[in-house]
All heavy atoms as a GROMACS GRO file, in nm:
protein
  575
    1MET      N    1   1.140   0.813  -0.360
    1MET     CA    2   1.089   0.777  -0.228
    1MET      C    3   1.162   0.651  -0.181
    1MET      O    4   1.169   0.552  -0.251
    1MET     CB    5   0.939   0.749  -0.240
    1MET     CG    6   0.875   0.695  -0.116
    1MET     SD    7   0.849   0.806   0.022
    1MET     CE    8   0.760   0.939  -0.048
    2ASN      N    9   1.221   0.659  -0.064
    2ASN     CA   10   1.288   0.544  -0.004
    2ASN      C   11   1.183   0.450   0.054
    2ASN      O   12   1.088   0.494   0.115
    2ASN     CB   13   1.384   0.587   0.104
    2ASN     CG   14   1.503   0.663   0.049
    2ASN    OD1   15   1.542   0.641  -0.065
    2ASN    ND2   16   1.560   0.750   0.128
    3ASN      N   17   1.205   0.320   0.035
    3ASN     CA   18   1.114   0.223   0.094
    3ASN      C   19   1.195   0.113   0.158
    3ASN      O   20   1.310   0.093   0.126
    3ASN     CB   21   1.017   0.169  -0.011
    3ASN     CG   22   1.090   0.100  -0.124
    3ASN    OD1   23   1.173   0.013  -0.101
    3ASN    ND2   24   1.061   0.136  -0.246
    4ASN      N   25   1.133   0.043   0.251
    4ASN     CA   26   1.197  -0.067   0.319
    4ASN      C   27   1.158  -0.203   0.264
    4ASN      O   28   1.229  -0.300   0.283
    4ASN     CB   29   1.165  -0.062   0.469
    4ASN     CG   30   1.215   0.066   0.531
    4ASN    OD1   31   1.143   0.164   0.541
    4ASN    ND2   32   1.341   0.069   0.568
    5LYS      N   33   1.044  -0.205   0.194
    5LYS     CA   34   0.994  -0.331   0.138
    5LYS      C   35   0.902  -0.299   0.020
    5LYS      O   36   0.832  -0.197   0.023
    5LYS     CB   37   0.918  -0.409   0.246
    5LYS     CG   38   0.871  -0.546   0.204
    5LYS     CD   39   0.811  -0.620   0.321
    5LYS     CE   40   0.771  -0.761   0.281
    5LYS     NZ   41   0.721  -0.838   0.394
    6VAL      N   42   0.902  -0.386  -0.082
    6VAL     CA   43   0.813  -0.367  -0.197
    6VAL      C   44   0.717  -0.484  -0.202
    6VAL      O   45   0.757  -0.600  -0.188
    6VAL     CB   46   0.895  -0.360  -0.330
    6VAL    CG1   47   0.801  -0.352  -0.449
    6VAL    CG2   48   0.991  -0.241  -0.328
    7LEU      N   49   0.589  -0.452  -0.222
    7LEU     CA   50   0.486  -0.554  -0.233
    7LEU      C   51   0.418  -0.539  -0.370
    7LEU      O   52   0.360  -0.433  -0.397
    7LEU     CB   53   0.380  -0.538  -0.122
    7LEU     CG   54   0.261  -0.633  -0.127
    7LEU    CD1   55   0.304  -0.776  -0.108
    7LEU    CD2   56   0.159  -0.591  -0.022
    8ASP      N   57   0.428  -0.640  -0.455
    8ASP     CA   58   0.368  -0.636  -0.588
    8ASP      C   59   0.238  -0.717  -0.584
    8ASP      O   60   0.239  -0.838  -0.570
    8ASP     CB   61   0.465  -0.696  -0.689
    8ASP     CG   62   0.415  -0.688  -0.833
    8ASP    OD1   63   0.293  -0.665  -0.852
    8ASP    OD2   64   0.496  -0.705  -0.922
    9VAL      N   65   0.125  -0.644  -0.596
    9VAL     CA   66  -0.006  -0.710  -0.596
    9VAL      C   67  -0.079  -0.684  -0.729
    9VAL      O   68  -0.200  -0.688  -0.736
    9VAL     CB   69  -0.092  -0.667  -0.475
    9VAL    CG1   70  -0.033  -0.720  -0.346
    9VAL    CG2   71  -0.108  -0.517  -0.469
   10LYS      N   72   0.000  -0.661  -0.835
   10LYS     CA   73  -0.062  -0.639  -0.966
   10LYS      C   74  -0.139  -0.764  -1.007
   10LYS      O   75  -0.095  -0.875  -0.984
   10LYS     CB   76   0.047  -0.609  -1.070
   10LYS     CG   77   0.116  -0.475  -1.047
   10LYS     CD   78   0.203  -0.434  -1.166
   10LYS     CE   79   0.311  -0.528  -1.202
   10LYS     NZ   80   0.436  -0.515  -1.130
   11GLY      N   81  -0.258  -0.742  -1.064
   11GLY     CA   82  -0.340  -0.852  -1.112
   11GLY      C   83  -0.435  -0.905  -1.007
   11GLY      O   84  -0.525  -0.984  -1.039
   12LEU      N   85  -0.419  -0.863  -0.884
   12LEU     CA   86  -0.510  -0.909  -0.777
   12LEU      C   87  -0.623  -0.809  -0.758
   12LEU      O   88  -0.604  -0.688  -0.768
   12LEU     CB   89  -0.434  -0.926  -0.645
   12LEU     CG   90  -0.321  -1.029  -0.645
   12LEU    CD1   91  -0.254  -1.032  -0.508
   12LEU    CD2   92  -0.375  -1.166  -0.679
   13ASN      N   93  -0.740  -0.861  -0.731
   13ASN     CA   94  -0.858  -0.775  -0.708
   13ASN      C   95  -0.894  -0.772  -0.562
   13ASN      O   96  -0.854  -0.858  -0.483
   13ASN     CB   97  -0.976  -0.826  -0.791
   13ASN     CG   98  -0.951  -0.812  -0.940
   13ASN    OD1   99  -0.899  -0.713  -0.985
   13ASN    ND2  100  -0.984  -0.914  -1.016
   14CYS      N  101  -0.974  -0.672  -0.528
   14CYS     CA  102  -1.023  -0.652  -0.392
   14CYS      C  103  -1.081  -0.781  -0.338
   14CYS      O  104  -1.153  -0.850  -0.411
   14CYS     CB  105  -1.128  -0.541  -0.393
   14CYS     SG  106  -1.185  -0.491  -0.232
   15PRO      N  107  -1.051  -0.819  -0.217
   15PRO     CA  108  -0.978  -0.746  -0.113
   15PRO      C  109  -0.831  -0.785  -0.102
   15PRO      O  110  -0.766  -0.745  -0.009
   15PRO     CB  111  -1.052  -0.785   0.014
   15PRO     CG  112  -1.082  -0.931  -0.010
   15PRO     CD  113  -1.116  -0.938  -0.159
   16MET      N  114  -0.777  -0.863  -0.196
   16MET     CA  115  -0.644  -0.918  -0.180
   16MET      C  116  -0.532  -0.814  -0.168
   16MET      O  117  -0.441  -0.830  -0.087
   16MET     CB  118  -0.613  -1.019  -0.291
   16MET     CG  119  -0.695  -1.148  -0.280
   16MET     SD  120  -0.699  -1.219  -0.112
   16MET     CE  121  -0.528  -1.263  -0.087
   17PRO      N  122  -0.535  -0.703  -0.246
   17PRO     CA  123  -0.429  -0.603  -0.225
   17PRO      C  124  -0.425  -0.552  -0.081
   17PRO      O  125  -0.318  -0.536  -0.023
   17PRO     CB  126  -0.466  -0.491  -0.324
   17PRO     CG  127  -0.536  -0.564  -0.434
   17PRO     CD  128  -0.616  -0.670  -0.362
   18LEU      N  129  -0.541  -0.529  -0.022
   18LEU     CA  130  -0.548  -0.482   0.116
   18LEU      C  131  -0.501  -0.589   0.214
   18LEU      O  132  -0.424  -0.560   0.306
   18LEU     CB  133  -0.690  -0.436   0.150
   18LEU     CG  134  -0.712  -0.381   0.289
   18LEU    CD1  135  -0.620  -0.261   0.316
   18LEU    CD2  136  -0.856  -0.339   0.307
   19VAL      N  137  -0.544  -0.712   0.194
   19VAL     CA  138  -0.506  -0.821   0.282
   19VAL      C  139  -0.353  -0.840   0.280
   19VAL      O  140  -0.290  -0.851   0.385
   19VAL     CB  141  -0.577  -0.952   0.239
   19VAL    CG1  142  -0.521  -1.073   0.314
   19VAL    CG2  143  -0.727  -0.941   0.263
   20LYS      N  144  -0.295  -0.841   0.163
   20LYS     CA  145  -0.150  -0.860   0.151
   20LYS      C  146  -0.073  -0.739   0.203
   20LYS      O  147   0.034  -0.754   0.261
   20LYS     CB  148  -0.113  -0.893   0.006
   20LYS     CG  149  -0.162  -1.031  -0.037
   20LYS     CD  150  -0.111  -1.070  -0.172
   20LYS     CE  151  -0.150  -1.211  -0.208
   20LYS     NZ  152  -0.069  -1.312  -0.142
   21THR      N  153  -0.128  -0.619   0.185
   21THR     CA  154  -0.064  -0.499   0.238
   21THR      C  155  -0.060  -0.504   0.389
   21THR      O  156   0.043  -0.475   0.451
   21THR     CB  157  -0.138  -0.373   0.191
   21THR    OG1  158  -0.130  -0.364   0.048
   21THR    CG2  159  -0.080  -0.246   0.250
   22LYS      N  160  -0.172  -0.540   0.450
   22LYS     CA  161  -0.179  -0.550   0.596
   22LYS      C  162  -0.076  -0.649   0.648
   22LYS      O  163  -0.002  -0.619   0.742
   22LYS     CB  164  -0.319  -0.593   0.637
   22LYS     CG  165  -0.338  -0.600   0.786
   22LYS     CD  166  -0.480  -0.639   0.822
   22LYS     CE  167  -0.496  -0.652   0.973
   22LYS     NZ  168  -0.625  -0.698   1.012
   23LYS      N  169  -0.065  -0.765   0.584
   23LYS     CA  170   0.031  -0.868   0.627
   23LYS      C  171   0.175  -0.816   0.611
   23LYS      O  172   0.257  -0.836   0.700
   23LYS     CB  173   0.009  -0.994   0.545
   23LYS     CG  174   0.092  -1.112   0.590
   23LYS     CD  175   0.055  -1.235   0.512
   23LYS     CE  176   0.122  -1.362   0.559
   23LYS     NZ  177   0.263  -1.356   0.583
   24ALA      N  178   0.206  -0.753   0.499
   24ALA     CA  179   0.341  -0.704   0.474
   24ALA      C  180   0.380  -0.595   0.572
   24ALA      O  181   0.493  -0.589   0.619
   24ALA     CB  182   0.354  -0.654   0.331
   25LEU      N  183   0.284  -0.508   0.603
   25LEU     CA  184   0.312  -0.396   0.695
   25LEU      C  185   0.338  -0.448   0.837
   25LEU      O  186   0.415  -0.388   0.910
   25LEU     CB  187   0.195  -0.296   0.694
   25LEU     CG  188   0.232  -0.152   0.720
   25LEU    CD1  189   0.334  -0.101   0.621
   25LEU    CD2  190   0.109  -0.064   0.717
   26ASN      N  191   0.278  -0.560   0.872
   26ASN     CA  192   0.301  -0.620   1.004
   26ASN      C  193   0.445  -0.660   1.022
   26ASN      O  194   0.494  -0.667   1.135
   26ASN     CB  195   0.211  -0.742   1.026
   26ASN     CG  196   0.067  -0.704   1.057
   26ASN    OD1  197   0.039  -0.592   1.098
   26ASN    ND2  198  -0.024  -0.796   1.033
   27ASP      N  199   0.517  -0.688   0.911
   27ASP     CA  200   0.656  -0.729   0.918
   27ASP      C  201   0.753  -0.612   0.931
   27ASP      O  202   0.873  -0.632   0.951
   27ASP     CB  203   0.694  -0.809   0.793
   27ASP     CG  204   0.619  -0.940   0.785
   27ASP    OD1  205   0.572  -0.991   0.888
   27ASP    OD2  206   0.605  -0.995   0.673
   28LEU      N  207   0.703  -0.489   0.919
   28LEU     CA  208   0.789  -0.371   0.925
   28LEU      C  209   0.786  -0.308   1.065
   28LEU      O  210   0.695  -0.331   1.143
   28LEU     CB  211   0.743  -0.267   0.823
   28LEU     CG  212   0.751  -0.307   0.676
   28LEU    CD1  213   0.704  -0.190   0.588
   28LEU    CD2  214   0.890  -0.347   0.637
   29GLN      N  215   0.888  -0.230   1.092
   29GLN     CA  216   0.897  -0.155   1.219
   29GLN      C  217   0.829  -0.020   1.200
   29GLN      O  218   0.818   0.030   1.088
   29GLN     CB  219   1.045  -0.133   1.256
   29GLN     CG  220   1.124  -0.262   1.277
   29GLN     CD  221   1.071  -0.344   1.392
   29GLN    OE1  222   1.038  -0.292   1.498
   29GLN    NE2  223   1.061  -0.474   1.370
   30SER      N  224   0.788   0.040   1.309
   30SER     CA  225   0.727   0.172   1.305
   30SER      C  226   0.820   0.271   1.234
   30SER      O  227   0.940   0.273   1.261
   30SER     CB  228   0.698   0.218   1.448
   30SER     OG  229   0.637   0.346   1.445
   31GLY      N  230   0.765   0.348   1.142
   31GLY     CA  231   0.842   0.447   1.068
   31GLY      C  232   0.896   0.397   0.936
   31GLY      O  233   0.940   0.476   0.852
   32GLU      N  234   0.894   0.265   0.914
   32GLU     CA  235   0.940   0.210   0.787
   32GLU      C  236   0.832   0.226   0.681
   32GLU      O  237   0.713   0.237   0.712
   32GLU     CB  238   0.981   0.064   0.803
   32GLU     CG  239   1.107   0.046   0.886
   32GLU     CD  240   1.156  -0.096   0.893
   32GLU    OE1  241   1.074  -0.192   0.893
   32GLU    OE2  242   1.278  -0.115   0.896
   33VAL      N  243   0.874   0.224   0.554
   33VAL     CA  244   0.783   0.250   0.443
   33VAL      C  245   0.767   0.127   0.356
   33VAL      O  246   0.866   0.064   0.316
   33VAL     CB  247   0.832   0.369   0.358
   33VAL    CG1  248   0.745   0.391   0.236
   33VAL    CG2  249   0.836   0.496   0.442
   34LEU      N  250   0.642   0.094   0.325
   34LEU     CA  251   0.608  -0.014   0.236
   34LEU      C  252   0.564   0.044   0.102
   34LEU      O  253   0.477   0.132   0.099
   34LEU     CB  254   0.494  -0.098   0.295
   34LEU     CG  255   0.436  -0.209   0.206
   34LEU    CD1  256   0.541  -0.317   0.180
   34LEU    CD2  257   0.311  -0.269   0.270
   35GLU      N  258   0.624  -0.002  -0.008
   35GLU     CA  259   0.580   0.037  -0.142
   35GLU      C  260   0.489  -0.073  -0.194
   35GLU      O  261   0.526  -0.191  -0.196
   35GLU     CB  262   0.700   0.052  -0.234
   35GLU     CG  263   0.663   0.084  -0.377
   35GLU     CD  264   0.782   0.098  -0.468
   35GLU    OE1  265   0.896   0.114  -0.421
   35GLU    OE2  266   0.763   0.090  -0.590
   36VAL      N  267   0.367  -0.036  -0.231
   36VAL     CA  268   0.269  -0.130  -0.282
   36VAL      C  269   0.240  -0.096  -0.428
   36VAL      O  270   0.206   0.017  -0.461
   36VAL     CB  271   0.138  -0.126  -0.201
   36VAL    CG1  272   0.038  -0.230  -0.254
   36VAL    CG2  273   0.163  -0.147  -0.054
   37ILE      N  274   0.251  -0.194  -0.516
   37ILE     CA  275   0.227  -0.175  -0.659
   37ILE      C  276   0.103  -0.257  -0.694
   37ILE      O  277   0.100  -0.379  -0.676
   37ILE     CB  278   0.344  -0.220  -0.744
   37ILE    CG1  279   0.472  -0.148  -0.698
   37ILE    CG2  280   0.319  -0.194  -0.892
   37ILE    CD1  281   0.601  -0.204  -0.753
   38ALA      N  282  -0.003  -0.190  -0.743
   38ALA     CA  283  -0.132  -0.256  -0.767
   38ALA      C  284  -0.192  -0.211  -0.901
   38ALA      O  285  -0.160  -0.103  -0.950
   38ALA     CB  286  -0.228  -0.223  -0.653
   39THR      N  287  -0.282  -0.293  -0.953
   39THR     CA  288  -0.357  -0.258  -1.073
   39THR      C  289  -0.506  -0.246  -1.047
   39THR      O  290  -0.580  -0.200  -1.133
   39THR     CB  291  -0.333  -0.363  -1.185
   39THR    OG1  292  -0.359  -0.493  -1.132
   39THR    CG2  293  -0.190  -0.355  -1.238
   40ASP      N  294  -0.550  -0.285  -0.930
   40ASP     CA  295  -0.691  -0.279  -0.893
   40ASP      C  296  -0.728  -0.133  -0.861
   40ASP      O  297  -0.673  -0.073  -0.768
   40ASP     CB  298  -0.719  -0.366  -0.772
   40ASP     CG  299  -0.863  -0.363  -0.726
   40ASP    OD1  300  -0.950  -0.321  -0.805
   40ASP    OD2  301  -0.889  -0.399  -0.609
   41LYS      N  302  -0.820  -0.075  -0.941
   41LYS     CA  303  -0.858   0.065  -0.922
   41LYS      C  304  -0.915   0.091  -0.782
   41LYS      O  305  -0.902   0.199  -0.728
   41LYS     CB  306  -0.958   0.108  -1.030
   41LYS     CG  307  -0.898   0.114  -1.169
   41LYS     CD  308  -0.997   0.169  -1.269
   41LYS     CE  309  -0.951   0.160  -1.411
   41LYS     NZ  310  -0.821   0.215  -1.439
   42GLY      N  311  -0.980  -0.008  -0.724
   42GLY     CA  312  -1.037   0.004  -0.592
   42GLY      C  313  -0.933   0.019  -0.482
   42GLY      O  314  -0.962   0.066  -0.373
   43ALA      N  315  -0.809  -0.022  -0.512
   43ALA     CA  316  -0.703  -0.016  -0.412
   43ALA      C  317  -0.675   0.128  -0.369
   43ALA      O  318  -0.639   0.153  -0.254
   43ALA     CB  319  -0.574  -0.079  -0.466
   44LYS      N  320  -0.697   0.223  -0.459
   44LYS     CA  321  -0.671   0.364  -0.426
   44LYS      C  322  -0.754   0.407  -0.306
   44LYS      O  323  -0.701   0.459  -0.207
   44LYS     CB  324  -0.699   0.451  -0.548
   44LYS     CG  325  -0.663   0.596  -0.530
   44LYS     CD  326  -0.682   0.670  -0.660
   44LYS     CE  327  -0.641   0.815  -0.648
   44LYS     NZ  328  -0.658   0.890  -0.772
   45ALA      N  329  -0.884   0.385  -0.312
   45ALA     CA  330  -0.971   0.424  -0.202
   45ALA      C  331  -0.952   0.332  -0.081
   45ALA      O  332  -0.946   0.380   0.034
   45ALA     CB  333  -1.117   0.420  -0.248
   46ASP      N  334  -0.938   0.202  -0.107
   46ASP     CA  335  -0.926   0.106   0.001
   46ASP      C  336  -0.801   0.128   0.086
   46ASP      O  337  -0.808   0.133   0.209
   46ASP     CB  338  -0.922  -0.039  -0.053
   46ASP     CG  339  -1.055  -0.083  -0.113
   46ASP    OD1  340  -1.157  -0.014  -0.089
   46ASP    OD2  341  -1.055  -0.185  -0.183
   47LEU      N  342  -0.686   0.140   0.020
   47LEU     CA  343  -0.561   0.155   0.094
   47LEU      C  344  -0.552   0.290   0.165
   47LEU      O  345  -0.500   0.298   0.276
   47LEU     CB  346  -0.441   0.134   0.002
   47LEU     CG  347  -0.421  -0.009  -0.046
   47LEU    CD1  348  -0.303  -0.016  -0.143
   47LEU    CD2  349  -0.404  -0.106   0.068
   48THR      N  350  -0.604   0.394   0.101
   48THR     CA  351  -0.602   0.527   0.164
   48THR      C  352  -0.688   0.527   0.290
   48THR      O  353  -0.642   0.575   0.395
   48THR     CB  354  -0.654   0.634   0.065
   48THR    OG1  355  -0.570   0.633  -0.051
   48THR    CG2  356  -0.651   0.772   0.124
   49ALA      N  357  -0.808   0.475   0.282
   49ALA     CA  358  -0.897   0.471   0.398
   49ALA      C  359  -0.841   0.379   0.507
   49ALA      O  360  -0.845   0.414   0.625
   49ALA     CB  361  -1.035   0.424   0.356
   50TRP      N  362  -0.788   0.265   0.466
   50TRP     CA  363  -0.733   0.169   0.562
   50TRP      C  364  -0.615   0.230   0.637
   50TRP      O  365  -0.605   0.219   0.759
   50TRP     CB  366  -0.692   0.040   0.491
   50TRP     CG  367  -0.623  -0.055   0.580
   50TRP    CD1  368  -0.679  -0.140   0.671
   50TRP    CD2  369  -0.481  -0.069   0.596
   50TRP    NE1  370  -0.583  -0.209   0.739
   50TRP    CE2  371  -0.460  -0.168   0.694
   50TRP    CE3  372  -0.372  -0.012   0.535
   50TRP    CZ2  373  -0.333  -0.209   0.732
   50TRP    CZ3  374  -0.246  -0.053   0.572
   50TRP    CH2  375  -0.227  -0.150   0.671
   51ALA      N  376  -0.524   0.295   0.563
   51ALA     CA  377  -0.406   0.355   0.626
   51ALA      C  378  -0.448   0.457   0.732
   51ALA      O  379  -0.396   0.459   0.844
   51ALA     CB  380  -0.314   0.419   0.521
   52LYS      N  381  -0.543   0.542   0.694
   52LYS     CA  382  -0.590   0.645   0.786
   52LYS      C  383  -0.655   0.584   0.910
   52LYS      O  384  -0.631   0.629   1.024
   52LYS     CB  385  -0.689   0.736   0.714
   52LYS     CG  386  -0.732   0.856   0.794
   52LYS     CD  387  -0.823   0.945   0.712
   52LYS     CE  388  -0.861   1.070   0.791
   52LYS     NZ  389  -0.943   1.162   0.714
   53SER      N  390  -0.735   0.481   0.893
   53SER     CA  391  -0.808   0.423   1.006
   53SER      C  392  -0.721   0.339   1.097
   53SER      O  393  -0.761   0.310   1.210
   53SER     CB  394  -0.927   0.340   0.955
   53SER     OG  395  -0.881   0.221   0.894
   54THR      N  396  -0.602   0.300   1.051
   54THR     CA  397  -0.517   0.213   1.131
   54THR      C  398  -0.395   0.285   1.190
   54THR      O  399  -0.311   0.224   1.252
   54THR     CB  400  -0.465   0.095   1.047
   54THR    OG1  401  -0.397   0.144   0.932
   54THR    CG2  402  -0.580   0.002   1.007
   55GLY      N  403  -0.388   0.418   1.169
   55GLY     CA  404  -0.276   0.493   1.226
   55GLY      C  405  -0.150   0.488   1.143
   55GLY      O  406  -0.044   0.531   1.189
   56ASN      N  407  -0.161   0.437   1.020
   56ASN     CA  408  -0.048   0.439   0.929
   56ASN      C  409  -0.063   0.562   0.840
   56ASN      O  410  -0.167   0.626   0.838
   56ASN     CB  411  -0.045   0.311   0.846
   56ASN     CG  412  -0.027   0.187   0.936
   56ASN    OD1  413   0.072   0.173   1.002
   56ASN    ND2  414  -0.128   0.102   0.936
   57GLU      N  415   0.040   0.594   0.762
   57GLU     CA  416   0.037   0.718   0.684
   57GLU      C  417   0.059   0.687   0.536
   57GLU      O  418   0.160   0.624   0.500
   57GLU     CB  419   0.145   0.813   0.731
   57GLU     CG  420   0.151   0.944   0.653
   57GLU     CD  421   0.267   1.033   0.694
   57GLU    OE1  422   0.336   1.002   0.792
   57GLU    OE2  423   0.287   1.133   0.626
   58MET      N  424  -0.033   0.733   0.451
   58MET     CA  425  -0.014   0.723   0.306
   58MET      C  426   0.078   0.840   0.271
   58MET      O  427   0.034   0.954   0.261
   58MET     CB  428  -0.150   0.734   0.235
   58MET     CG  429  -0.140   0.727   0.084
   58MET     SD  430  -0.091   0.566   0.020
   58MET     CE  431  -0.234   0.467   0.057
   59VAL      N  432   0.205   0.811   0.252
   59VAL     CA  433   0.305   0.915   0.229
   59VAL      C  434   0.295   0.970   0.087
   59VAL      O  435   0.305   1.091   0.065
   59VAL     CB  436   0.448   0.860   0.255
   59VAL    CG1  437   0.551   0.968   0.228
   59VAL    CG2  438   0.459   0.807   0.395
   60ASP      N  439   0.273   0.882  -0.009
   60ASP     CA  440   0.265   0.923  -0.148
   60ASP      C  441   0.189   0.818  -0.227
   60ASP      O  442   0.178   0.704  -0.185
   60ASP     CB  443   0.406   0.941  -0.206
   60ASP     CG  444   0.408   1.020  -0.336
   60ASP    OD1  445   0.305   1.082  -0.372
   60ASP    OD2  446   0.515   1.023  -0.402
   61MET      N  447   0.137   0.863  -0.342
   61MET     CA  448   0.062   0.773  -0.429
   61MET      C  449   0.078   0.826  -0.570
   61MET      O  450   0.075   0.945  -0.593
   61MET     CB  451  -0.086   0.778  -0.386
   61MET     CG  452  -0.180   0.700  -0.469
   61MET     SD  453  -0.355   0.716  -0.417
   61MET     CE  454  -0.354   0.830  -0.281
   62LYS      N  455   0.099   0.736  -0.665
   62LYS     CA  456   0.107   0.779  -0.804
   62LYS      C  457   0.044   0.676  -0.894
   62LYS      O  458   0.031   0.558  -0.857
   62LYS     CB  459   0.252   0.808  -0.844
   62LYS     CG  460   0.347   0.694  -0.830
   62LYS     CD  461   0.490   0.740  -0.860
   62LYS     CE  462   0.587   0.624  -0.833
   62LYS     NZ  463   0.725   0.664  -0.855
   63GLU      N  464   0.002   0.720  -1.011
   63GLU     CA  465  -0.062   0.632  -1.109
   63GLU      C  466   0.005   0.655  -1.244
   63GLU      O  467   0.025   0.768  -1.288
   63GLU     CB  468  -0.211   0.662  -1.120
   63GLU     CG  469  -0.280   0.579  -1.223
   63GLU     CD  470  -0.430   0.617  -1.238
   63GLU    OE1  471  -0.479   0.700  -1.158
   63GLU    OE2  472  -0.492   0.562  -1.330
   64GLU      N  473   0.043   0.545  -1.308
   64GLU     CA  474   0.105   0.553  -1.439
   64GLU      C  475   0.064   0.430  -1.519
   64GLU      O  476   0.088   0.317  -1.475
   64GLU     CB  477   0.257   0.561  -1.427
   64GLU     CG  478   0.329   0.586  -1.557
   64GLU     CD  479   0.477   0.605  -1.540
   64GLU    OE1  480   0.518   0.669  -1.440
   64GLU    OE2  481   0.554   0.553  -1.623
   65ASN      N  482   0.001   0.451  -1.634
   65ASN     CA  483  -0.043   0.340  -1.720
   65ASN      C  484  -0.128   0.236  -1.645
   65ASN      O  485  -0.106   0.116  -1.659
   65ASN     CB  486   0.078   0.273  -1.786
   65ASN     CG  487   0.156   0.367  -1.873
   65ASN    OD1  488   0.101   0.453  -1.940
   65ASN    ND2  489   0.289   0.356  -1.869
   66ASN      N  490  -0.224   0.285  -1.568
   66ASN     CA  491  -0.315   0.199  -1.490
   66ASN      C  492  -0.245   0.113  -1.385
   66ASN      O  493  -0.298   0.010  -1.345
   66ASN     CB  494  -0.400   0.112  -1.584
   66ASN     CG  495  -0.491   0.193  -1.670
   66ASN    OD1  496  -0.555   0.288  -1.622
   66ASN    ND2  497  -0.499   0.162  -1.798
   67VAL      N  498  -0.127   0.155  -1.344
   67VAL     CA  499  -0.055   0.090  -1.235
   67VAL      C  500  -0.044   0.192  -1.122
   67VAL      O  501   0.004   0.304  -1.143
   67VAL     CB  502   0.083   0.040  -1.278
   67VAL    CG1  503   0.158  -0.018  -1.158
   67VAL    CG2  504   0.072  -0.063  -1.390
   68PHE      N  505  -0.090   0.157  -1.006
   68PHE     CA  506  -0.089   0.244  -0.888
   68PHE      C  507   0.029   0.206  -0.799
   68PHE      O  508   0.050   0.088  -0.772
   68PHE     CB  509  -0.221   0.230  -0.811
   68PHE     CG  510  -0.342   0.260  -0.893
   68PHE    CD1  511  -0.408   0.158  -0.959
   68PHE    CD2  512  -0.388   0.390  -0.906
   68PHE    CE1  513  -0.520   0.185  -1.037
   68PHE    CE2  514  -0.500   0.417  -0.981
   68PHE     CZ  515  -0.566   0.315  -1.048
   69THR      N  516   0.101   0.305  -0.750
   69THR     CA  517   0.208   0.282  -0.656
   69THR      C  518   0.178   0.364  -0.531
   69THR      O  519   0.154   0.483  -0.538
   69THR     CB  520   0.344   0.324  -0.715
   69THR    OG1  521   0.363   0.254  -0.839
   69THR    CG2  522   0.457   0.287  -0.621
   70PHE      N  523   0.176   0.296  -0.417
   70PHE     CA  524   0.147   0.357  -0.289
   70PHE      C  525   0.268   0.345  -0.199
   70PHE      O  526   0.337   0.242  -0.200
   70PHE     CB  527   0.028   0.285  -0.220
   70PHE     CG  528  -0.094   0.274  -0.306
   70PHE    CD1  529  -0.116   0.162  -0.385
   70PHE    CD2  530  -0.188   0.376  -0.310
   70PHE    CE1  531  -0.228   0.150  -0.465
   70PHE    CE2  532  -0.302   0.367  -0.389
   70PHE     CZ  533  -0.321   0.254  -0.466
   71TYR      N  534   0.291   0.447  -0.120
   71TYR     CA  535   0.396   0.443  -0.018
   71TYR      C  536   0.330   0.465   0.116
   71TYR      O  537   0.275   0.572   0.143
   71TYR     CB  538   0.501   0.553  -0.046
   71TYR     CG  539   0.571   0.533  -0.176
   71TYR    CD1  540   0.524   0.593  -0.293
   71TYR    CD2  541   0.685   0.454  -0.184
   71TYR    CE1  542   0.588   0.575  -0.414
   71TYR    CE2  543   0.750   0.434  -0.307
   71TYR     CZ  544   0.700   0.496  -0.420
   71TYR     OH  545   0.765   0.477  -0.540
   72ILE      N  546   0.333   0.361   0.198
   72ILE     CA  547   0.265   0.365   0.327
   72ILE      C  548   0.368   0.353   0.440
   72ILE      O  549   0.444   0.256   0.444
   72ILE     CB  550   0.163   0.250   0.338
   72ILE    CG1  551   0.062   0.258   0.221
   72ILE    CG2  552   0.090   0.253   0.473
   72ILE    CD1  553  -0.029   0.138   0.210
   73LYS      N  554   0.367   0.453   0.526
   73LYS     CA  555   0.458   0.452   0.643
   73LYS      C  556   0.386   0.390   0.761
   73LYS      O  557   0.274   0.431   0.796
   73LYS     CB  558   0.504   0.592   0.678
   73LYS     CG  559   0.604   0.593   0.794
   73LYS     CD  560   0.631   0.733   0.843
   73LYS     CE  561   0.721   0.808   0.748
   73LYS     NZ  562   0.761   0.940   0.804
   74LYS      N  563   0.451   0.289   0.821
   74LYS     CA  564   0.391   0.224   0.935
   74LYS      C  565   0.390   0.319   1.055
   74LYS      O  566   0.492   0.382   1.087
   74LYS     CB  567   0.466   0.094   0.970
   74LYS     CG  568   0.402   0.020   1.085
   74LYS     CD  569   0.458  -0.116   1.099
   74LYS     CE  570   0.386  -0.191   1.213
   74LYS     NZ  571   0.430  -0.330   1.220
   75GLY      N  572   0.275   0.329   1.120
   75GLY     CA  573   0.260   0.416   1.235
   75GLY      C  574   0.314   0.358   1.362
   75GLY      O  575   0.361   0.249   1.370
   0.00000   0.00000   0.00000
């Protein structure tokens, strides 16, 4: 998956992954993709719901060894 920016929020708990994701996505242009790497299990539901409610797109999501990687396309 191609991305335009990577945001590492491993070790941070709710709501910080979402807060930092929102800030990072603001720096991108429409259509660009942000890769978010998190360890907070709540980030899966939070980022998915947030992306949908804000007009952004959760392009892909994967989990490996309790590390979640999200690809969010700015709407």
